[in-house]
All heavy atoms as an XYZ file, in Angstrom:
992
protein
N     107.522    111.836    121.502
C     106.684    111.444    120.341
C     107.628    110.973    119.223
O     108.593    111.544    118.988
C     105.915    112.633    119.918
C     105.100    112.376    118.712
S     104.439    113.949    118.038
C     102.758    113.289    118.012
N     107.240    109.797    118.741
C     107.985    109.288    117.703
C     107.588    109.715    116.260
O     106.376    110.035    116.080
C     107.789    107.603    117.553
C     108.354    106.941    118.742
C     108.063    105.533    118.636
C     108.589    104.899    119.807
N     108.358    103.333    119.594
N     108.446    109.971    115.421
C     108.225    110.691    114.143
C     108.290    109.401    113.138
O     109.262    108.763    113.057
C     109.315    111.618    113.772
C     109.127    112.187    112.407
C     108.083    113.003    111.971
C     109.960    111.831    111.399
C     107.851    113.505    110.859
C     109.840    112.283    110.103
C     108.868    113.140    109.821
O     108.719    113.662    108.513
N     107.254    109.281    112.373
C     107.163    108.151    111.405
C     106.731    108.761    110.191
O     105.656    109.369    110.075
C     106.133    107.119    111.888
C     106.446    106.389    113.171
C     105.439    105.274    113.344
C     105.794    104.405    114.644
N     104.688    103.446    114.919
N     107.575    108.699    109.169
C     107.305    109.101    107.912
C     106.872    107.855    106.986
O     107.578    106.882    107.041
C     108.541    109.812    107.259
C     108.118    110.447    105.887
C     109.353    111.234    105.355
O     110.195    111.574    106.244
O     109.475    111.478    104.213
N     105.831    108.136    106.382
C     105.264    106.966    105.586
C     104.910    107.500    104.163
O     104.408    108.555    104.013
C     103.911    106.330    106.199
C     104.197    105.746    107.551
C     103.058    105.231    108.192
C     103.371    104.708    109.479
N     102.345    104.571    110.377
N     105.114    106.684    103.237
C     104.795    106.938    101.858
C     103.922    105.834    101.422
O     104.321    104.767    101.239
C     106.076    107.086    100.957
C     105.634    107.181     99.549
C     105.153    108.494     99.060
C     105.878    106.148     98.670
C     104.787    108.437     97.727
C     105.380    106.265     97.308
C     104.946    107.326     96.908
O     104.609    107.412     95.553
N     102.619    106.136    101.075
C     101.639    105.173    100.655
C     101.370    105.608     99.146
O     101.039    106.840     98.972
C     100.385    105.228    101.566
C     100.621    104.780    103.016
C      99.358    104.849    103.759
C     101.354    103.407    103.081
N     101.306    104.648     98.263
C     101.062    104.884     96.867
C      99.524    105.150     96.661
O      99.210    105.737     95.486
C     101.564    103.827     96.100
O     100.762    102.749     96.296
C     102.984    103.616     96.274
N      98.595    104.829     97.470
C      97.408    104.939     97.163
C      96.711    103.640     96.670
O      95.556    103.446     96.414
N      97.671    102.693     96.247
C      97.287    101.467     95.724
C      97.339    100.343     96.821
O      97.984    100.476     97.706
C      98.310    101.006     94.623
C      98.319    101.896     93.457
C      99.328    101.282     92.364
O      98.908    100.413     91.664
O     100.417    101.732     92.511
N      96.476     99.422     96.668
C      96.342     98.348     97.666
C      96.261     96.963     96.960
O      95.835     96.804     95.798
C      95.034     98.438     98.443
C      94.835     99.557     99.342
C      94.627    100.839     99.014
C      95.113     99.322    100.822
C      94.666    101.891     99.807
C      95.047    100.430    101.667
C      94.893    101.681    101.123
O      94.819    102.615    102.103
N      96.894     96.003     97.657
C      96.663     94.665     97.285
C      95.449     94.104     97.971
O      95.204     94.556     99.037
C      97.848     93.736     97.770
C      99.200     94.094     97.273
C     100.330     93.230     97.911
C      99.282     93.893     95.614
N      94.706     93.340     97.374
C      93.439     92.826     98.081
C      93.455     91.319     97.928
O      93.900     90.573     97.023
C      92.154     93.277     97.365
O      92.068     93.029     96.102
N      93.179     90.679     99.045
C      93.027     89.163     99.267
C      91.709     88.838     99.662
O      91.261     89.266    100.732
C      94.116     88.726    100.126
C      95.506     89.139     99.853
C      96.126     90.167    100.484
C      96.303     88.392     98.894
C      97.486     90.630    100.047
C      97.520     88.821     98.643
C      98.145     89.810     99.190
N      90.989     88.152     98.814
C      89.545     87.725     99.100
C      89.588     86.479     99.997
O      89.347     85.334     99.531
C      88.858     87.511     97.843
C      88.396     88.770     97.201
C      87.293     88.669     96.382
C      86.774     89.995     95.920
N      85.951     90.741     96.758
N      90.086     86.575    101.084
C      90.142     85.469    102.171
C      90.381     86.065    103.530
O      90.387     87.147    103.606
C      91.521     84.606    101.808
C      92.693     85.273    101.651
C      93.935     84.500    101.332
C      93.919     83.908     99.986
N      95.131     83.182     99.562
N      90.163     85.086    104.511
C      90.188     85.550    105.891
C      91.698     85.776    106.361
O      91.769     86.568    107.300
C      89.547     84.523    106.820
C      87.977     84.561    106.423
C      87.277     83.848    107.639
N      85.888     83.991    107.374
C      85.060     84.952    107.871
N      85.707     86.001    108.561
N      83.759     84.901    107.549
N      92.660     85.261    105.781
C      93.969     85.416    106.215
C      94.923     85.129    105.012
O      94.701     84.229    104.287
C      94.417     84.535    107.443
N      95.828     85.946    104.725
C      96.813     85.714    103.524
C      98.115     85.092    104.210
O      98.338     84.978    105.382
C      97.048     86.953    102.830
C      97.678     88.060    103.450
C      99.034     88.294    103.402
C      96.861     89.053    104.262
C      99.582     89.314    104.079
C      97.541     90.224    104.960
C      98.954     90.280    104.817
N      98.890     84.609    103.277
C     100.094     83.872    103.659
C     101.395     84.607    103.110
O     101.456     84.960    102.004
C     100.059     82.496    103.094
C      98.921     81.623    103.640
C      99.003     80.294    103.147
C      97.774     79.512    103.618
N      97.702     78.173    103.175
N     102.321     84.731    104.164
C     103.594     85.326    103.891
C     104.661     84.221    103.950
O     104.612     83.438    104.909
C     103.922     86.385    104.893
C     103.084     87.587    104.954
C     103.354     88.437    106.238
C     103.513     88.548    103.731
N     105.590     84.109    103.000
C     106.680     83.331    103.117
C     107.948     84.035    103.520
O     108.396     85.094    102.986
C     106.970     82.617    101.723
C     108.106     81.526    101.981
C     108.511     80.751    100.688
N     108.812     81.702     99.538
C     108.115     81.800     98.346
N     107.159     80.942     98.118
N     108.640     82.544     97.395
N     108.506     83.629    104.687
C     109.502     84.339    105.301
C     110.888     83.999    104.573
O     111.239     82.935    104.197
C     109.730     83.801    106.635
C     110.874     84.409    107.524
C     110.761     85.899    107.681
C     111.072     83.785    108.824
N     111.565     85.175    104.311
C     113.004     85.066    103.645
C     114.032     85.819    104.561
O     113.874     86.994    104.651
C     112.906     85.729    102.238
C     112.162     84.974    101.243
C     112.097     85.761     99.837
O     112.761     86.857     99.645
O     111.399     85.121     98.995
N     114.864     85.065    105.175
C     115.754     85.736    106.035
C     117.085     84.843    106.020
O     116.958     83.682    105.975
C     115.264     85.845    107.475
O     116.170     86.373    108.263
N     118.171     85.456    105.962
C     119.440     84.836    105.987
C     120.054     84.649    107.454
O     121.082     84.337    107.635
C     120.411     85.506    105.018
C     120.029     85.417    103.667
C     121.097     85.979    102.751
N     120.566     86.109    101.427
C     120.647     87.112    100.733
N     121.244     88.221    101.134
N     120.146     87.110     99.447
N     119.301     85.121    108.405
C     119.747     85.165    109.781
C     119.198     84.106    110.485
O     117.952     84.119    110.687
C     119.593     86.636    110.293
C     120.113     87.659    109.450
C     119.379     88.331    108.514
C     121.578     87.919    109.494
C     119.911     89.302    107.736
C     122.098     88.840    108.598
C     121.280     89.457    107.796
N     119.942     83.201    111.266
C     119.536     82.224    112.099
C     118.483     82.829    113.131
O     117.507     82.250    113.499
C     120.627     81.532    112.593
C     121.316     80.702    111.572
C     120.216     80.497    113.855
C     122.664     80.106    112.048
N     118.887     83.944    113.526
C     118.135     84.583    114.771
C     116.662     84.842    114.324
O     115.735     84.866    115.112
C     118.802     85.947    115.063
C     118.401     86.336    116.370
C     119.435     87.431    116.784
N     118.773     88.407    117.738
C     119.155     89.592    117.907
N     120.292     90.078    117.299
N     118.562     90.364    118.780
N     116.430     85.127    112.963
C     115.072     85.507    112.557
C     114.795     84.544    111.407
O     114.107     84.865    110.358
C     114.976     86.880    111.999
C     115.304     87.888    113.101
C     116.407     88.764    112.851
C     114.687     88.044    114.272
C     116.762     89.640    113.850
C     115.040     88.842    115.286
C     116.126     89.787    114.923
N     115.248     83.268    111.454
C     115.190     82.404    110.296
C     113.818     81.565    110.236
O     113.509     80.934    109.229
N     113.085     81.568    111.394
C     111.809     80.766    111.470
C     110.657     81.709    111.663
O     110.825     82.775    112.506
C     111.837     79.783    112.589
C     112.990     78.660    112.254
C     113.076     77.757    113.403
C     114.319     78.080    114.325
N     114.447     77.399    115.469
N     109.456     81.318    111.336
C     108.277     82.268    111.526
C     108.012     82.653    112.980
O     107.798     83.686    113.257
C     107.174     81.534    110.947
C     107.765     80.608    109.844
C     109.171     80.363    110.358
N     108.408     81.673    113.900
C     108.140     81.923    115.301
C     109.175     82.923    115.906
O     108.975     83.513    116.961
C     108.281     80.590    116.194
C     107.187     79.685    115.814
C     109.605     79.998    116.102
N     110.248     83.214    115.110
C     111.147     84.128    115.583
C     110.828     85.647    115.238
O     111.400     86.626    115.739
C     112.630     83.910    114.886
C     113.199     82.611    115.166
O     112.805     82.115    116.354
O     113.761     81.995    114.426
N     109.853     85.772    114.305
C     109.418     87.184    113.849
C     108.741     87.831    114.943
O     107.602     87.382    115.412
C     108.673     87.150    112.612
C     108.166     88.449    112.243
C     109.540     86.496    111.551
N     109.145     88.999    115.552
C     108.494     89.685    116.611
C     107.328     90.614    116.015
O     107.492     91.236    115.145
C     109.560     90.631    117.175
C     110.571     90.799    116.054
C     110.395     89.661    115.126
N     106.227     90.423    116.742
C     105.001     91.170    116.315
C     104.692     92.366    116.994
O     103.781     93.162    116.533
C     103.637     90.290    116.224
C     103.902     88.974    115.364
C     103.954     87.697    115.898
C     103.802     89.154    114.004
C     104.067     86.649    115.000
C     103.896     87.956    113.167
C     104.008     86.836    113.738
O     104.130     85.663    113.000
N     105.161     92.536    118.244
C     104.768     93.632    118.959
C     103.532     93.356    119.670
O     103.268     92.178    120.095
N     102.697     94.328    119.909
C     101.462     94.296    120.673
C     100.375     93.572    120.001
O      99.464     93.175    120.609
C     101.114     95.582    121.196
C     102.163     96.411    122.067
S     102.627     95.490    123.537
C     101.177     95.652    124.404
N     100.269     93.557    118.724
C      99.182     93.021    118.106
C      99.407     91.547    117.567
O     100.627     91.225    117.225
C      98.939     93.793    116.750
C      98.434     95.260    117.000
C      98.090     96.009    115.713
C      97.633     97.301    115.983
N      97.335     98.097    114.613
N      98.458     90.690    117.621
C      98.507     89.431    117.182
C      97.986     89.350    115.698
O      96.801     89.576    115.648
C      97.763     88.446    118.086
C      97.937     86.929    117.613
O      98.376     86.685    116.541
N      97.678     86.118    118.604
N      98.783     89.039    114.677
C      98.268     89.184    113.398
C      97.692     87.872    112.786
O      97.294     87.777    111.684
C      99.580     89.410    112.548
C     100.569     88.749    113.444
C     100.242     88.917    114.793
N      97.508     86.860    113.678
C      97.052     85.504    113.175
C      95.636     85.762    112.328
O      95.376     84.893    111.652
C      96.900     84.637    114.289
C      98.189     84.358    115.167
C      99.248     83.593    114.357
N      98.845     82.283    114.178
C      99.488     81.496    113.434
N     100.290     81.921    112.605
N      99.208     80.274    113.242
N      94.838     86.743    112.755
C      93.580     86.849    112.162
C      93.768     87.526    110.679
O      92.890     87.509    109.889
C      92.554     87.621    112.902
C      93.045     89.066    113.070
N      94.082     89.515    113.943
C      92.532     90.261    112.477
C      94.161     90.824    113.930
N      93.340     91.230    112.990
N      94.956     88.131    110.443
C      95.253     88.673    109.148
C      96.084     87.831    108.206
O      95.933     87.798    107.088
C      95.902     90.044    109.386
C      95.131     91.144    110.129
C      95.940     92.398    110.374
C      93.959     91.471    109.235
N      97.210     87.289    108.808
C      98.175     86.508    108.041
C      98.848     85.479    108.843
O      98.954     85.551    110.024
C      99.123     87.501    107.335
C      99.918     88.344    108.210
C     101.138     87.852    108.787
C      99.605     89.670    108.427
C     101.861     88.646    109.647
C     100.323     90.433    109.322
C     101.545     89.804    109.947
N      99.356     84.489    108.106
C     100.187     83.491    108.720
C     101.647     83.631    107.956
O     101.661     83.873    106.850
C      99.669     82.083    108.295
C      98.482     81.757    109.022
O      98.365     82.113    110.294
O      97.500     81.269    108.472
N     102.632     83.526    108.753
C     103.974     83.464    108.183
C     104.529     82.109    108.107
O     104.451     81.287    109.167
C     104.957     84.338    109.033
C     104.582     85.770    109.153
C     106.295     84.264    108.487
C     105.320     86.729    110.021
N     104.901     81.643    106.948
C     105.338     80.270    106.763
C     106.977     80.235    106.408
O     107.414     81.338    106.151
C     104.636     79.813    105.369
C     103.157     79.735    105.396
C     102.637     79.286    104.004
C     102.575     78.796    106.439
N     107.581     79.137    106.654
C     108.941     79.128    106.475
C     109.283     79.272    105.034
O     108.608     79.070    104.204
C     109.231     77.662    107.019
C     108.070     77.043    107.245
C     106.919     77.902    107.043
N     110.580     79.737    104.971
C     111.146     80.057    103.557
C     111.256     78.853    102.668
O     111.164     79.021    101.408
N     111.299     77.636    103.193
C     111.449     76.483    102.356
C     110.204     75.856    102.099
O     110.230     74.600    101.583
C     112.508     75.517    102.982
C     112.026     75.122    104.365
O     111.062     75.570    104.997
O     112.695     74.132    104.998
N     109.088     76.497    102.394
C     107.690     75.754    102.185
C     107.431     75.715    100.685
O     107.799     76.398     99.922
C     106.712     76.547    102.873
O     105.413     75.879    102.795
C     106.419     78.019    102.172
N     106.720     74.496    100.307
C     106.340     74.306     98.977
C     104.853     74.956     98.752
O     104.324     75.118     97.770
C     106.135     72.888     98.739
C     107.517     72.165     98.799
C     108.530     72.414     97.553
O     107.830     72.700     96.401
O     109.714     72.509     97.721
N     104.280     75.300    100.028
C     102.839     75.806     99.967
C     102.890     77.236     99.229
O     103.827     77.974     99.294
C     102.364     76.104    101.410
C     101.058     76.375    101.666
C     100.579     76.250    103.067
O     101.250     75.766    103.842
O      99.444     76.891    103.329
N     101.834     77.347     98.456
C     101.591     78.719     97.745
C     101.392     79.888     98.760
O     100.737     79.765     99.758
C     100.378     78.619     96.849
C     100.554     77.728     95.669
S     101.745     78.198     94.481
C     100.902     79.678     93.865
N     102.031     80.912     98.539
C     102.027     82.135     99.400
C     101.486     83.262     98.605
O     101.666     83.354     97.372
C     103.296     82.396     99.991
S     103.868     81.040    101.066
N     100.935     84.221     99.364
C     100.417     85.482     98.656
C     101.463     86.574     98.484
O     101.434     87.346     97.598
C      99.179     86.025     99.454
C      98.102     84.969     99.586
O      97.547     84.636     98.549
O      97.825     84.558    100.809
N     102.350     86.577     99.473
C     103.506     87.581     99.486
C     104.657     86.978    100.137
O     104.586     85.997    100.873
C     103.057     88.794    100.324
C     102.194     89.896     99.758
C     101.788     90.800    100.909
C     102.762     90.598     98.631
N     105.841     87.523     99.837
C     107.116     87.114    100.620
C     107.304     88.184    101.728
O     107.235     89.423    101.437
C     108.221     87.055     99.603
C     107.871     85.851     98.518
C     108.943     85.656     97.581
N     109.944     86.635     97.264
C     109.924     87.543     96.313
N     109.040     87.543     95.367
N     110.987     88.310     96.084
N     107.867     87.842    102.770
C     108.291     88.741    103.772
C     109.864     88.532    103.950
O     110.335     87.455    104.335
C     107.694     88.344    105.150
C     108.150     89.030    106.396
C     107.878     90.600    106.277
C     107.561     88.626    107.641
N     110.507     89.606    103.690
C     112.064     89.644    103.744
C     112.528     90.465    104.847
O     112.233     91.630    104.849
C     112.645     90.010    102.348
C     114.160     89.938    102.281
C     114.703     90.329    100.989
N     114.288     89.385    100.004
C     114.245     89.542     98.702
N     114.454     90.653     98.230
N     113.928     88.523     97.947
N     113.457     89.948    105.684
C     114.156     90.773    106.638
C     115.471     91.001    106.129
O     116.251     89.954    105.680
C     114.221     89.995    107.973
C     115.189     90.585    108.930
N     116.282     89.992    109.298
C     115.153     91.868    109.483
C     117.017     90.771    110.040
N     116.287     91.879    110.267
N     115.997     92.112    106.023
C     117.327     92.507    105.573
C     118.049     93.251    106.737
O     117.541     94.281    107.214
C     117.282     93.441    104.367
C     118.610     93.838    103.862
C     116.434     92.835    103.263
N     119.175     92.695    107.119
C     119.950     93.248    108.187
C     120.742     94.513    107.634
O     121.372     94.381    106.526
C     121.006     92.248    108.720
C     121.979     92.846    109.736
C     121.376     93.112    111.081
C     123.227     93.301    109.457
C     122.359     93.785    111.925
C     124.082     93.759    110.309
C     123.652     94.050    111.574
N     120.511     95.623    108.174
C     121.141     96.894    107.685
C     121.908     97.509    108.660
O     121.210     98.183    109.495
C     120.063     97.646    106.982
C     120.575     98.959    106.217
O     121.716     99.310    106.454
O     119.809     99.391    105.393
N     123.168     97.522    108.727
C     123.856     98.215    109.782
C     123.842     99.651    109.751
O     124.182    100.407    110.758
C     125.399     97.822    109.587
C     125.990     96.748    110.438
C     127.398     96.642    110.353
N     127.727     95.293    111.001
C     127.857     94.177    110.465
N     127.615     94.048    109.077
N     128.243     93.067    111.068
N     123.467    100.207    108.607
C     123.389    101.601    108.354
C     122.106    102.223    109.206
O     121.952    103.437    109.287
N     121.224    101.359    109.558
C     120.052    101.884    110.255
C     120.392    101.866    111.747
O     120.594    100.881    112.304
C     118.821    100.879    109.882
C     118.404    101.067    108.458
C     117.585    101.394    110.918
C     117.319    100.235    108.099
N     120.340    103.028    112.413
C     120.742    103.115    113.752
C     119.619    102.829    114.668
O     118.469    103.044    114.473
C     121.198    104.589    113.985
C     122.429    105.105    112.906
C     122.641    106.525    113.306
C     123.681    104.175    113.290
N     120.092    102.446    115.924
C     119.184    102.095    117.040
C     118.018    101.237    116.719
O     118.298    100.170    116.053
N     116.778    101.549    116.952
C     115.650    100.681    116.777
C     114.970    101.109    115.547
O     113.798    100.710    115.228
C     114.613    100.809    117.923
C     115.327    100.496    119.281
O     116.296     99.636    119.169
O     114.956    100.844    120.354
N     115.656    101.769    114.677
C     115.024    102.266    113.340
C     114.805    101.070    112.428
O     115.236     99.942    112.456
N     114.035    101.318    111.276
C     113.747    100.338    110.370
C     113.286    101.115    109.045
O     113.015    102.329    109.057
C     112.600     99.400    110.770
C     111.148    100.108    110.827
C     110.386    100.196    109.804
C     110.748    100.746    112.074
C     109.129    100.911    109.866
C     109.662    101.430    112.193
C     108.754    101.552    111.096
N     113.308    100.389    107.948
C     112.835    100.796    106.724
C     111.855     99.760    106.089
O     112.265     98.564    106.023
C     113.856    101.085    105.675
C     113.361    101.808    104.494
C     114.470    102.356    103.514
N     115.035    101.310    102.813
C     116.384    100.859    102.808
N     117.139    101.444    103.650
N     116.649     99.862    102.107
N     110.683    100.120    105.719
C     109.570     99.278    105.340
C     109.357     99.560    103.887
O     109.142    100.692    103.489
C     108.344     99.447    106.135
C     107.070     98.566    105.687
C     107.424     97.060    105.885
C     105.986     98.962    106.593
N     109.250     98.471    103.117
C     108.843     98.633    101.682
C     107.838     97.551    101.371
O     108.036     96.328    101.660
C     110.059     98.509    100.718
C     111.164     99.489    101.023
C     112.488     99.014    100.422
O     112.588     97.955     99.891
O     113.365     99.784    100.347
N     106.724     97.938    100.723
C     105.603     96.896    100.508
C     105.340     97.159     98.961
O     104.929     98.108     98.553
C     104.336     97.098    101.154
C     103.383     96.101    100.817
C     104.594     97.079    102.688
N     105.591     96.070     98.137
C     105.289     96.093     96.852
C     104.296     94.881     96.400
O     103.861     94.291     97.317
C     106.492     96.215     95.779
C     107.245     94.882     95.875
O     106.799     93.833     96.024
O     108.523     95.079     95.700
N     104.028     94.677     95.195
C     103.024     93.738     94.855
C     103.449     92.180     95.187
O     102.559     91.340     95.173
C     102.702     93.879     93.356
C     102.181     95.098     93.050
C     101.479     95.031     91.662
N     100.822     96.413     91.403
C      99.619     96.650     91.937
N      98.928     95.817     92.658
N      99.023     97.893     91.647
N     104.740     91.992     95.311
C     105.127     90.521     95.587
C     105.871     90.424     96.973
O     106.016     89.334     97.533
C     106.130     90.116     94.568
C     105.417     89.938     93.168
C     106.309     89.656     92.115
O     107.376     89.355     92.365
O     105.828     89.840     90.931
N     106.322     91.472     97.601
C     107.353     91.431     98.619
C     107.149     92.539     99.602
O     106.919     93.655     99.310
C     108.770     91.529     98.087
C     109.938     91.449     98.933
C     110.088     90.157     99.527
C     111.193     91.727     98.133
N     107.214     92.088    100.977
C     107.273     93.127    102.027
C     108.712     92.960    102.651
O     109.213     91.898    102.945
C     106.209     92.668    103.178
C     106.388     93.469    104.385
C     104.867     92.612    102.656
N     109.418     94.081    102.562
C     110.845     94.069    103.076
C     110.992     94.932    104.170
O     110.537     96.131    104.106
C     111.750     94.496    101.870
O     111.602     93.823    100.662
C     113.248     94.444    102.354
N     111.601     94.421    105.346
C     111.859     95.199    106.405
C     113.347     95.250    106.736
O     114.014     94.197    106.909
C     111.149     94.653    107.699
C     109.658     94.711    107.520
C     111.510     95.502    108.926
C     108.930     94.075    108.526
N     113.956     96.431    106.608
C     115.492     96.603    106.801
C     115.462     97.073    108.236
O     114.843     97.916    108.728
C     116.006     97.644    105.944
C     115.825     97.447    104.490
N     116.917     97.136    103.792
C     114.785     97.619    103.717
C     116.463     96.910    102.511
N     115.121     97.318    102.431
N     116.380     96.393    109.016
C     116.544     96.713    110.439
C     117.857     96.198    110.833
O     118.435     95.325    110.264
C     115.535     96.216    111.409
N     118.454     96.721    111.972
C     119.804     96.296    112.508
C     119.650     95.652    113.809
O     120.637     95.042    114.378
C     120.742     97.502    112.605
O     120.164     98.370    113.630
N     118.369     95.495    114.323
C     118.186     94.911    115.568
C     116.691     94.308    115.679
O     115.842     94.518    114.780
C     118.369     95.730    116.791
S     117.241     97.062    116.924
N     116.451     93.336    116.657
C     115.088     92.731    116.845
C     114.039     93.734    117.051
O     113.034     93.720    116.430
C     115.209     91.699    118.001
C     113.906     91.048    118.132
C     114.151     89.951    119.296
N     112.889     89.197    119.489
C     112.309     88.241    118.704
N     113.031     87.820    117.619
N     111.220     87.714    119.062
N     114.312     94.835    117.808
C     113.256     95.768    118.061
C     112.979     96.628    116.776
O     111.811     96.910    116.511
C     113.778     96.725    119.148
C     112.617     97.605    119.662
C     112.885     98.567    120.720
N     113.228     97.652    121.901
C     113.854     98.049    123.083
N     114.148     99.430    123.227
N     114.081     97.243    124.095
N     113.878     96.926    116.081
C     113.612     97.547    114.667
C     112.816     96.651    113.829
O     111.884     97.161    113.095
N     113.034     95.393    113.720
C     112.175     94.453    113.090
C     110.830     94.555    113.469
O     109.888     94.465    112.816
C     112.743     92.905    113.077
C     112.083     91.879    112.339
C     111.930     92.135    110.892
C     112.749     90.554    112.463
N     110.763     94.384    114.897
C     109.320     94.520    115.498
C     108.570     95.699    115.081
O     107.529     95.647    114.757
C     109.430     94.411    117.061
C     108.114     94.241    117.681
C     108.080     94.300    119.144
N     107.945     95.757    119.618
C     108.175     96.301    120.668
N     108.927     95.478    121.530
N     108.009     97.498    120.903
N     109.270     96.861    115.120
C     108.606     98.150    114.714
C     108.207     98.169    113.311
O     107.159     98.749    112.848
C     109.676     99.362    115.064
C     109.790     99.573    116.591
C     110.872    100.346    116.968
C     108.904     99.148    117.568
C     111.122    100.599    118.337
C     108.988     99.445    118.854
C     110.206    100.119    119.305
O     110.377    100.364    120.662
N     109.031     97.538    112.522
C     108.621     97.420    111.008
C     107.499     96.502    110.893
O     106.719     96.807    110.032
N     107.434     95.401    111.561
C     106.166     94.581    111.612
C     104.926     95.239    111.973
O     103.890     95.203    111.443
C     106.377     93.278    112.416
C     107.144     92.184    111.789
S     106.726     91.674    110.152
C     105.179     90.848    110.702
N     105.051     96.091    113.070
C     103.864     96.835    113.599
C     103.480     97.991    112.588
O     102.319     98.128    112.369
C     104.339     97.569    114.922
C     104.489     96.714    116.117
C     104.905     97.372    117.331
O     105.317     98.650    117.212
O     104.877     96.730    118.518
N     104.438     98.600    111.805
C     104.078     99.625    110.819
C     103.506     98.838    109.606
O     102.428     99.423    109.142
C     105.347    100.294    110.319
N     103.900     97.773    109.272
C     103.259     96.919    108.171
C     101.828     96.643    108.591
O     100.809     96.822    107.778
C     103.953     95.615    107.965
C     103.377     94.692    107.035
C     103.008     95.098    105.781
C     103.048     93.418    107.396
C     102.446     94.120    104.903
C     102.441     92.532    106.678
C     102.057     92.947    105.269
N     101.605     96.231    109.761
C     100.252     95.693    110.233
C      99.308     96.892    110.438
O      98.100     96.705    110.293
C     100.381     94.951    111.564
C     101.001     93.632    111.241
S     100.989     92.462    112.768
C     101.988     93.521    113.901
N      99.881     98.141    110.785
C      99.068     99.193    111.197
C      98.131     99.671    109.990
O      97.049    100.143    110.361
C     100.051    100.394    111.381
C      99.386    101.610    111.905
C     100.370    102.761    112.291
O     101.576    102.430    112.408
O      99.915    103.862    112.217
N      98.375     99.473    108.766
C      97.511    100.057    107.781
C      96.746     98.885    107.021
O      96.034     99.151    105.988
C      98.305    100.921    106.712
C      98.853    102.104    107.374
N      97.985    103.240    107.631
C     100.012    102.492    107.837
C      98.613    104.044    108.191
N     100.024    103.745    108.278
N      96.965     97.678    107.467
C      96.101     96.519    106.793
C      94.708     96.702    107.246
O      94.525     96.941    108.420
C      96.709     95.184    107.309
C      98.183     95.057    106.748
C      95.849     94.051    106.713
C      98.902     93.765    107.169
N      93.765     96.636    106.291
C      92.414     96.766    106.585
C      91.660     95.530    106.147
O      91.870     94.898    105.209
C      91.763     97.931    105.873
C      90.263     97.959    106.026
C      92.598     99.200    106.189
N      90.697     94.969    107.032
C      89.976     93.945    106.689
C      88.434     94.303    106.683
O      87.979     94.940    107.509
C      90.010     92.801    107.781
C      89.308     91.555    107.289
S      89.775     90.174    108.518
C      89.018     88.806    107.607
N      87.809     94.054    105.471
C      86.348     94.437    105.317
C      85.695     93.196    104.768
O      86.070     92.659    103.650
C      86.239     95.518    104.329
C      86.758     96.817    104.888
C      86.127     98.025    104.183
N      86.649     99.256    104.828
C      87.500    100.121    104.121
N      87.694     99.928    103.074
N      87.720    101.154    104.868
N      84.829     92.737    105.446
C      84.060     91.483    105.129
C      85.069     90.361    104.931
O      85.786     90.146    105.979
C      83.192     91.667    103.900
N      85.117     89.682    103.883
C      86.082     88.546    103.653
C      87.340     89.018    102.836
O      87.983     88.240    102.103
C      85.386     87.393    102.926
C      84.519     86.718    104.046
O      84.783     86.846    105.278
O      83.708     85.860    103.597
N      87.592     90.411    102.745
C      88.712     90.726    101.891
C      89.657     91.679    102.883
O      89.255     92.388    103.483
C      88.167     91.719    100.745
O      87.297     90.930    100.092
C      89.350     92.219     99.941
N      90.906     91.249    102.599
C      92.033     92.021    103.291
C      92.779     92.917    102.346
O      93.103     92.531    101.218
C      92.956     91.082    103.828
C      92.377     90.143    104.922
C      94.066     91.785    104.614
C      93.154     88.969    105.215
N      92.970     94.272    102.576
C      93.624     95.125    101.915
C      94.977     95.546    102.503
O      95.125     96.014    103.620
C      92.756     96.501    101.744
C      91.447     96.204    101.042
C      90.250     95.861    101.850
C      91.297     96.210     99.713
C      89.002     95.603    101.161
C      90.130     95.952     99.041
C      88.937     95.582     99.814
N      96.047     95.513    101.682
C      97.412     95.808    102.136
C      97.839     96.905    101.283
O      97.988     96.756    100.016
C      98.196     94.455    101.903
C      99.746     95.002    102.278
C      97.735     93.408    102.639
N      98.197     98.109    101.874
C      98.699     99.245    101.120
C     100.090     99.047    100.640
O     100.873     98.439    101.274
C      98.500    100.355    102.225
C      98.809     99.715    103.531
C      98.093     98.327    103.384
N     100.282     99.537     99.456
C     101.674     99.651     98.835
C     102.309    100.900     99.304
O     101.776    101.939     99.431
C     101.469     99.478     97.298
C     100.892     98.222     96.767
C     100.839     98.334     95.276
C     101.651     96.850     97.305
N     103.637    100.814     99.491
C     104.500    102.034     99.810
C     105.501    101.681    100.847
O     106.011    100.415    100.908
N     105.901    102.512    101.653
C     106.781    102.247    102.632
C     107.261    103.468    103.492
O     106.460    104.395    103.538
N     108.447    103.590    104.022
C     108.863    104.669    104.792
C     110.218    104.998    104.467
O     111.021    104.198    103.819
C     108.679    104.453    106.357
C     109.675    103.583    106.857
O     110.124    102.555    106.142
N     109.990    103.543    108.000
């Protein structure tokens, strides 16, 4: 059994649209393009689109991958605030697990998407 500790503030961002847009911020060639971001088992296309970091298009949130050598194995640290989703990981699987944790608590009701603030 995996142990996942989460801290949710009880606050949510809400987007009155069918899908919100994330702009990818990564300094690593390996995860430098939206197609490089591993999603795991769920396909988030109905919730959000990830756009390249150099896009001029307006985005709802930024998605930042931070390489962190201090995070062992497949671990990750996720932080979600009003402007930025940050996933700290030292490997691709950790980044994937971070994306899965981010998507796990996103809720869609009617034409509004709710994204919880907090992290682990």
